[in-house]
C-alpha positions in Angstrom: 17.4 4.2 -4.0 16.9 2.3 -0.7 14.3 3.4 2.0 13.7 2.5 5.8 10.1 2.0 6.6 8.6 1.9 10.2 5.7 0.0 10.9 3.6 3.0 10.2 5.0 3.0 6.5 7.1 6.1 7.3 9.8 6.5 4.7 12.8 7.9 6.3 13.5 10.5 3.5 12.9 14.0 2.7 13.0 16.5 -0.2 12.2 20.3 -0.4 10.1 20.9 -3.8 7.4 19.6 -5.7 7.2 19.8 -9.5 5.6 16.5 -10.3 2.5 16.9 -7.9 0.3 17.9 -10.7 1.4 15.6 -13.2 -1.5 13.7 -14.7 -4.1 16.0 -13.6 -4.8 15.9 -9.8 -8.5 16.5 -9.1 -8.9 19.5 -6.7 -11.4 19.9 -4.0 -10.5 23.6 -3.8 -8.6 26.6 -5.7 -5.4 25.6 -3.5 -2.3 25.6 -5.7 0.3 23.0 -5.4 3.3 25.6 -5.7 1.8 28.1 -3.2 4.0 28.4 -0.1 3.7 25.8 2.4 1.7 26.5 5.7 2.5 24.9 9.1 -0.8 22.7 9.2 -4.1 22.2 7.8 -3.0 21.6 4.3 -3.5 18.6 1.7 -1.4 16.2 0.4 -0.9 15.5 -3.6 0.1 12.2 -4.9 3.0 12.6 -7.4 4.0 10.3 -10.4 7.7 10.0 -10.8 7.5 7.8 -13.9 7.6 4.1 -15.1 10.0 1.5 -16.0 9.9 -1.8 -17.6 11.1 -4.9 -15.7 13.3 -7.6 -16.9 10.2 -10.0 -17.1 8.3 -7.5 -19.4 6.0 -6.1 -16.8 6.2 -2.6 -15.7 6.7 -0.6 -12.5 5.0 2.7 -11.5 7.2 4.8 -9.2 5.0 7.3 -7.0 5.8 9.8 -4.4 3.7 12.6 -2.7 3.7 16.1 -1.5 2.5 16.9 2.0 2.0 20.8 1.8 2.3 20.9 5.6 5.7 22.2 7.0 5.0 21.1 10.5 2.3 18.6 10.3 2.9 15.0 9.4 -0.2 12.9 8.9 -1.5 9.4 9.5 -4.0 8.3 7.0 -4.8 4.6 7.2 -5.7 2.5 3.9 -9.4 2.9 3.2 -11.6 5.5 1.8 -9.4 8.2 2.4 -6.2 6.4 1.2 -6.9 4.1 -1.6 -5.8 2.6 -4.9 -8.1 1.6 -7.5 -8.8 -0.5 -9.3 -7.9 -3.8 -7.3 -6.8 -4.0 -3.6 -6.9 -0.6 -1.9 -3.8 -1.4 -0.3 -1.1 -1.6 -2.8 1.9 -0.7 -0.7 1.3 3.0 -0.5 2.4 4.8 2.6 0.1 5.6 5.6 2.3 8.0 7.4 3.1 11.2 5.6 6.0 13.2 6.1 6.2 16.8 5.5 7.1 18.3 2.1 8.0 16.3 -1.0 8.9 12.8 -0.7 10.2 11.2 -3.8 10.0 7.6 -5.0 8.1 6.2 -1.9 6.7 3.1 -3.4 6.2 1.3 -6.8 3.0 -0.6 -8.1 3.9 -3.4 -10.4 1.5 -4.0 -13.6 1.4 -6.6 -16.1 2.9 -6.6 -19.6 -0.6 -6.0 -21.1 -1.3 -3.0 -18.9 -1.6 -1.0 -22.1 -3.6 2.2 -21.8 -5.2 1.0 -18.4 -5.1 3.7 -15.4 -4.3 3.1 -11.7 -5.5 5.8 -9.4 -4.5 6.8 -5.9 -7.0 9.0 -3.9 -5.7 10.7 -0.9 -7.9 12.7 1.6 -6.1 15.1 4.1 -7.5 17.7 6.3 -10.8 17.6 4.3 -9.4 17.9 0.9 -9.2 15.1 -1.6 -6.8 14.7 -4.4 -6.7 11.9 -6.9 -4.1 11.3 -9.4 -4.1 8.7 -12.2 -0.9 6.7 -13.4 -0.5 5.4 -16.8 2.2 4.3 -19.0 2.5 7.7 -20.5 5.1 7.6 -23.1 6.5 11.1 -21.8 7.5 9.6 -18.4 9.8 6.7 -18.8 12.6 6.5 -16.2 15.8 4.6 -15.7 15.9 3.8 -12.0 19.0 1.9 -11.8 21.4 4.0 -14.1 21.3 7.8 -14.7 21.8 8.2 -18.5 23.4 11.6 -18.3 26.5 10.9 -16.0 25.9 7.2 -15.8 25.5 7.5 -11.8 23.8 4.5 -10.1 22.0 4.2 -6.9 24.1 3.2 -3.8 23.9 -0.5 -2.5 22.5 -0.8 1.0 22.7 -3.6 3.5 21.8 -4.3 7.2 23.5 -7.1 8.5 27.3 -8.1 8.0 27.3 -10.3 4.9 23.6 -9.8 4.2 22.2 -9.2 0.9 22.8 -6.0 -0.8 19.8 -3.8 -2.3 19.5 -0.9 -4.3 17.0 0.7 -6.7 13.2 1.8 -6.1 11.4 0.4 -3.2 9.6 -2.7 -4.4 9.6 -5.2 -1.4 10.6 -5.4 2.3 14.5 -6.2 2.7 14.4 -7.0 6.5 12.4 -6.4 9.7 13.6 -5.1 13.0 11.4 -5.2 15.8 11.9 -3.4 19.3 15.3 -1.9 18.3 16.4 1.5 19.2 19.1 2.0 16.6 19.5 0.5 13.4 22.8 0.9 11.5 23.0 0.3 7.8 26.0 0.2 5.5 26.0 1.8 2.0 28.3 1.7 -1.0 28.2 4.5 -3.5 30.5 5.1 -6.6 32.3 7.6 -4.4 32.6 6.3 -0.8 31.1 3.9 1.8 29.1 5.1 4.8 26.9 4.0 7.6 23.3 5.2 8.0 21.6 5.3 11.5 18.0 5.5 12.2 16.3 5.6 15.4 12.5 4.1 15.4 10.8 1.4 17.5 9.7 -1.0 14.6 12.1 -0.5 11.8 11.5 -2.2 8.3 14.0 -1.9 5.7 12.7 -1.6 2.3 14.1 -1.5 -1.3 
């Protein structure tokens, strides 16, 4: 997977449903249910845990998304008391701009080899409601981000300049920055075809 991120950390990606939003036991400030129908605005945001995988150096990566339960309200929540990761630096690459609906695999938190049974927690407060989700190396949630085991599918490779480096997989670092551009054209190769991807933002960063 490759993602384009604006300076406000807005991933250009969208998906429709939320099943993992309650994984790990989000702490709820009201009786609102994650699977209730979306409303136009005024609703909360759930952190979502996609799973974890081990890196070649023995460390681990936690793949994280979210579910904005508003169908017409994107929200900006700066890093701070209402958008923080604990323990450690409250800013660990999480988004500050939240698109509508379920957003899958938005960012990665890398943890050390000896992470063991430790816990990292993402807390979000949106429209007055706080949700907090713990992330662990739960043995029930290993994933294979670079190859789908059932069919052998692999994520597309994406690049942003002719002859530039090709990237794929979960978003773990910034691939390139483009300031003050109106249109960014990225090229992608999949197992089936090649394509161009266009994005229109003022300050676009390509993140992979």
